[in-house]
Each structure stands twice: as structure tokens, then as C-alpha cells.
N, C-alpha and C positions, 0 to 999 in steps of 0.2 A: 668344177668339184669345189666346194673348199673343207677344210681340214682341220679338227682340233687334235691336239695330242694327248695320249692317255701320260699315266703318270711316269712311266718311262722316255717318252720323248717320239713316240710312233705316234706319226699323222696317222688319223681315221677321218675316212668321209662323214661328213655331217650328215648324208644321207647311209642308211644301212639297210640291208635286203634282208626282211624277214621271213624266214621259209616255210612258215607254217602255213600258207595259203596257195603254195601252189596249184595249178588246175589240175582237179581229175578226171579221167574220164574209163569208166568201168569200174571203179572204184582203185583203180591205179593212177599214179602221177603219171601226166601228158611229158613223158620226158623230153622230146623234142622241141617242145612249146615252150616249158621251162627251161631249156639250154638253149631258146634264141632270146628268152629274155633277160635272165642272168647274163650273157655274154653282151648284149647290150647296154647292162647298168655297168658293166665293167671295164667296157669302151667308155664309158662315161664317166669314168672316175672312182666307182663305187668300189670299196675295199673293205668292209667290213658284212659278215654273212653271218645270218644267226640261224641255227636250228636247234633241236633237242630230240633226246634220245626217243620220246611218247610221239614227236610230230611220223607217222605213220609214213613211212617211206622216204622222209627228206632227207636225213643223213645220206641215204645211199645215193639218191638221185643227186645231192649237190658234191658229193663222192667223185663219182662217174662224172658227171658234167666238168670238175676242174682237171680230172683225171684226161679226158678226151682232149681238151683246148689245152695240156700243157701250160695250168694259169695257177696252181697250188701255191706258186712264191708269189703272187702277185696282191693275194688278199689274206685277210684275215678271217678265221673262221673260229667263229662261237657258238659252244653248243651246251648242253645240260646235263647235269646228272639226276637223276629221278632217286633223290634220296629216300623217298619212299616207301620204295619199292628195295630198297637195301636191305640187308639183313647181318651181312658180316665182310669183313674185309676183305674174302675171297670173293664176296660176290661182288664187292665193289672191281676188284682187280677184272672181273669176267667182263662188267657192265663196261668198263672204260675202253679195254681190248675189243670189243664189240665194235664200239665207236668208232675206234681208228680204222678198224676194219670196212667200216661202213663207209667212212669219210676218204680213203682209200689216202692218209697220211700217216704221218709217225708222232705226231704230235697236234696237240689243240692250241689256240692260241688265247684264248677267253673262254675259260672253264666255268660255267656257273653251278651252285646249287640252286634247284630249280624248284621253285616258289617255297623258299625259306621264311617264312613270315613269324620269326618270332627266334629272341636269342635262347630259348630255352630248347626249340629244336637242334640246334647248332651246339646247345651243350650235352644233348641226347646224341648227336653226329662224335662227337670228340670222343664220348664214351665207347664208341664201336671201331677208335681208330681212324676217325675219316681226317683228321685234322693230320696227323703225323703221315697217312698216306699220301695227302694234296701236298705236304713240305717234301718230300721223298720225289715226286713227279715234278715239282718245280726244280729242285737240283737237280735235275735228271735231264730238264728242257722238254719234257715231254708235254706238259702242261706250261703257257709264258704266263700266264696270268687267272688269279682265283677271284671270283668274287659270286652274285647272288642274284636271283630276280625275286621280287618281293611282290605281294599282296597283302596289305594290311594297314594298320593306322601309322598315324607319325610317332606317336610312343613307342611302340614296338620295334619300327623303323631305325629309330635313334641306338635304342638300345642293342641292337644287333650290329648295325655301322660300327659299334663301339667294341663289339663283342672280337674283333678279331681285324688284322691288319690287311684288310681286303684292299684288293688294285684295284676293283671297279664295281659298281651292281648297276640291276638295270630295275626300273620303274614303269607302273601304268602312269601316264601323263598326259593330258592335253587340257584346252581351253576349260572344258567341262568338266574336269577332274582336278581342277587347280588348288582346290582344298578338300580334297578326299584322298583316301588311302596315305602315303607317304608324303604325296602333294608337293606345293610347292617351298613348304618349310622342311620336307626332305631334302628337296633335289639341294636348297642352299646349305642346308648343315652338311650334304656329302661335299660340296664344291669349297666351304672354309676348310673342311679335313684334305681338301685335293683330291677326292674318288671322284674320276670319271663316272657320267652318269649313262646310262641306255635309257631310251627310252622306247617303251612301247605301247602300242594302241595310243596312236598320235591322232589317229580317227576314229577312235570307239568301235573299231572291226566296219569301219565303213559307213557307220550311222551320221557322222559330220559330213556327209557327202550325200548318201544314197535317201536317207531319211528323213534330212531338214524339213521342219515344217514350212510351207507355202512363204509364211511370213520371214524367216529368217534366210532361204532362199532369195527372197525378194531385197532383202536387207545388202547380203554380200553382191549382188547383181548390180547395185545401184551404187556400190562404195567405189572410192578411188584409193590408191591404185586399182584397175581391173584385175584380179586374179579368180580362178575358180577356189570351189570354198576348200576343195584341199589344200589350196597352196596358202590359205589364210590361217588354216590350221598349222601348217608347216611354219608358217611366219612366226606365230606366236612361240614356237619352242624354240625355233633356232636364234630368236631375239633373246634368248636369256641364256648368259656367257655360261652360266654351269653345265648346260644340256652339252655333253661330247656326242652322241650319235643320236638319230631318229629312226628307229626301224620303220621298213612300210612292206607289208604284205603285196608286192605287185605280182598283178597277174596278168598284164597284156604289155606289147608293147608300147602303146601311148601313154598307160601310167607310167611306167618307165623313165619315157622321153620327157614327161611334162615334171616329172618329180628330180629328176637329173638337170633339168634346165633348172627348176626354184632353186636346188642346193647350189647351184654356180653362183648364184649372186646373195643369196641371205646372208645376212649379218647380225650382229648381236647390238643392242641397242637403238634399233632402227625406226622400231614403231612408236608412232606422234601419239597424242592426247587422243586426237581425232579417233584414231586405230582401235586404241582400247575402250572407248566411248561404244565402237562397233561392237567388240567382243561381246560387252556386257549386254547389247541390245539382242543379238544372236544368242548368248545363253538363257536371257530370260524367255524369248521364243519359244528355245526347245525346251526350257523346264516347264513349259505350260501344257507341252503335247505328249511327249514320249510317256509313254506309260511303264516299262521296264527297262533299266538301265542293263542290257545282255550288249556282249561284244563279241560273239558268236565268235567264242575263242574253241569254243568245242571241247573243254576241260569236262561236262557235265555228260557229255555223250561217252559210249551208247548209253540210250536207254534199257531198261530191261523189256519193257515192252515197245520198244519201235517207236516211240514217240522224238519225232523231230524238235527239239527243244528250243534250239535257236530260230530253226525256220520259224515256229510258233510265236515265239515273241516278236520275230521280224512282221508279221503278219499282223500281228494285234497293235504293235508300233503303227503299222501302216493305217490301220485303222481311224487314227488320231494325227498323223503328223500327214498323211494325204487325203483322202474319204474315206470313210467306212464301209464302201461297197470294193473297193481296191483292194482294202486289205481281207475282206472275206472274198473274195474272188479267189487273190491268191491262195489263202488256206484252204478253199475249196478243192482247188487245183491241185495242190501238191499232200493233201491228206486222205483226199476222201476218191479220186478218179486214179486210184493205185490199185492194183490187185491186194495187195496187204494193208488196208486203210490203218493209219496210226492217227487218230484225233487224240488231242492234249484230255480227253475225257477216259482214255485208256490208264490214267495215271493213275496207280495204285500206292501212292504216298510212300515208298520205301524211303526214300530221303537219298538214295545212294548219291543223286545228281549234286545235292546242297553241298555234300561233304568236299567236293571236289570244284566247287563254283569258286572264282578269285575273286569276283564281282560281291560274292557273299548274299546273292540275290535269294528270296524266299521264292527258290521253284516252285513248291509244289503247292503254295499258296496262289501265285502268277499263273501257273497253268491252270487251276480253278478260274480263276478269274477270266482268264483268256478262251477256256472253254464256254463260260457262260455268254460270252458276247459273238463269239465267233461261228459257234455251231447253233444259230437259230433254227426255227422251222425248216426254211428254203435248203439249208446245211444237211439235217438229219433224211430231210426226203431225198435230197440229191444222193445222200451216201446211201442209205438204203434201197435205191433203185441202181448205183452203181454195182452193188453186194448180190441183191436179187436176181439179176439178170447177168451177172458174172460180165458185165460190159468190158470190165480190166483184166479178164483173166486170158 
């Protein structure tokens, strides 16, 4: 495993474990499976684990796994404050104490303001006493480093980064998002200030692996050195010295092992001109095919109408990255062949989803577009049969 230091000299594994995507069974995290994957990662040298208050069950699962295996002191825990839910300093303290209880620890190594997207919001938080509270916790050692996670444009990122003496920050960044959100300009600005940058969505929620168009897959398959799509995506990030940790939502042992192996030999400044040309060609192939840039983060959920928004967009994209019948079949199986049907056409355009989308997707419009293409005559007929004859009841 390769390591890069934070501002205080703490070595952090360049591969971090993103704890949003633990496998769930019957709505609950499959703890034995998550435990096997986390412990495999720790044995491979991963020491940075990222979770959040609003990742349902994630903090508690991570805390229990670390407690069971007596390895809390071998890892760095990062979790996030849902500042958008906080109304007072008392509420802030209650939330933090609940997080410590879930994580079964007396301190958080890296604490983030979750989805802090502009300096004005930070100023509003300061008026609620958040800055004083943070500095008190830093002084007591209950928080070791303070930072923020960000989804927004470069200009707001720069203002926010300059608004406080942050210890680190976290941005969405991958070879498809090189010049969107904070982007390369934000990464380099943070690097120039000596602020470590943690990377989320390195694979765009798996889209840079599972939903690559056929042309992009063929380009990667024929490239040298021989690497999987995920390895190419990680190499692009680790090639940049300003990147400190790349988070991966690993939920299979094979995924953990592949990523650990990649992180054991990755270095900065190793990509050749030929490598960079490959990325450009792959980006062009993807841009020609993908309809909606959804990362399946789930922040838009739950939908009041029960629509699986990320699932709908996955099927919609599959119509173009794979073949139309592939996306339509998947959509039929996941929305019509169930007791409570949840097609995109049920959208009532309330807009609740859009207020929480980090990608700023026009979800209501895209659901309408997806519905128009996915819910054809065959779909409507099959959905009617399932509902009328109660096939799934």
C-alpha cells in the first residue's frame, strides 16, 4: 500500500474505504459480509474509512466491526456532520455524541461538514456557533481534523477553501469530471495551499466500470498496460500528487483485493502521453452515449412516490451504453414485476429530489425523458398484466 501524508504528517493510505455502499439484505447492512471486506482492506494496508451520519446504518456497522476486531487504533475514521439538519448548538452536540456512540469511539479523526457547497452557508453555520464548537472539540481532541465535502463549482470552492483554516477537503473528481464541480483547478488550488484532498466518486458510482459504452470498453481492453476499467480510473487519480486519498465503495472481496493491489504500486507522474490520449478517447466515447450523469449516490431518495430514481437512470443509460432492449428489460423487471409498481411516470414533480442532488441533475425532466423511452407499449402491457392478475402479490 502506498501512503500520502496529511497536514500533520499522518500517513494515509491512498486507497480509502467508502462506507456508503455496504451490501444490504432486507434493508439492513449485511454485517458479516461487510466485516470480511473491511478486515481484508485493513490487512491490505487501508487505514482511512469514510462514513456519514446520514448513511443509514453505516456508522454503527463500521463501529461494531472495528470494536469486534480490536482495530480502532489502526485506522482513521472520517464521518460527516449533517449541518443541514442542525438548528442549534445543543442539536450539534447531540448529533456528534450520537455519532461517537455509533462508531464506538471517543474521537473522530476526520470530521467533515457534509455537502458544504458555499462560503455563505459556512458563515450561517458560524452564526449558530459551529466554528466555536469545532475549535472546542479540536482542542479537546474529540475531533482531530476538520474539513468539508463539496459539490459545487470552482469559484465557490475557492471562496470556501479560503474562508477557514481547513485541515482537509473532499471533492467529487474522476477523469469524466476533470473540469466540472471543483475539478482539476480546485484540486490544484487546495494542493498549493497544502490542504489534503480526499476524492469521492472516482468511478462515478460504478458508471466508469459497469456502464461503459462498448467502444470505451474496447479501447481499454486493447490498451497497455493491461488494466481493468477501474484500475485505469484509479491510475488517473493517483497520478496527480495533490490527491491524498481516493475513496472506493468496495462491496466484494474481489473488489477490495483488486483495489489494494492497484494502490500498492501506484505513483504520481507515471502516466505517459499515450495513456493520457487513451483517457481522452474514452471520455469522448462515454460522452456520446451516457444520457444522465447520475452516480447512484442515493441522496435523492427516498422518493415520496416510491420511484427508484438512480435505478431508473441506470436503465435509461443502459439503453445507450449497451442496447435498448437491455435497458428496457432491466427496467421492466425492476419496476413492473413487483407488488408495488414504481415507474418513473408516477413522478408528481414535487422537486424534493432535486434539492438534494449533488450532481444538480434536472431529475424531474430526466425522469420524464426516461419514462417516455422506457415505458413503451410493451412495458405498459406487461405492467397491466402484472397488476391486473396480481402476479406479484
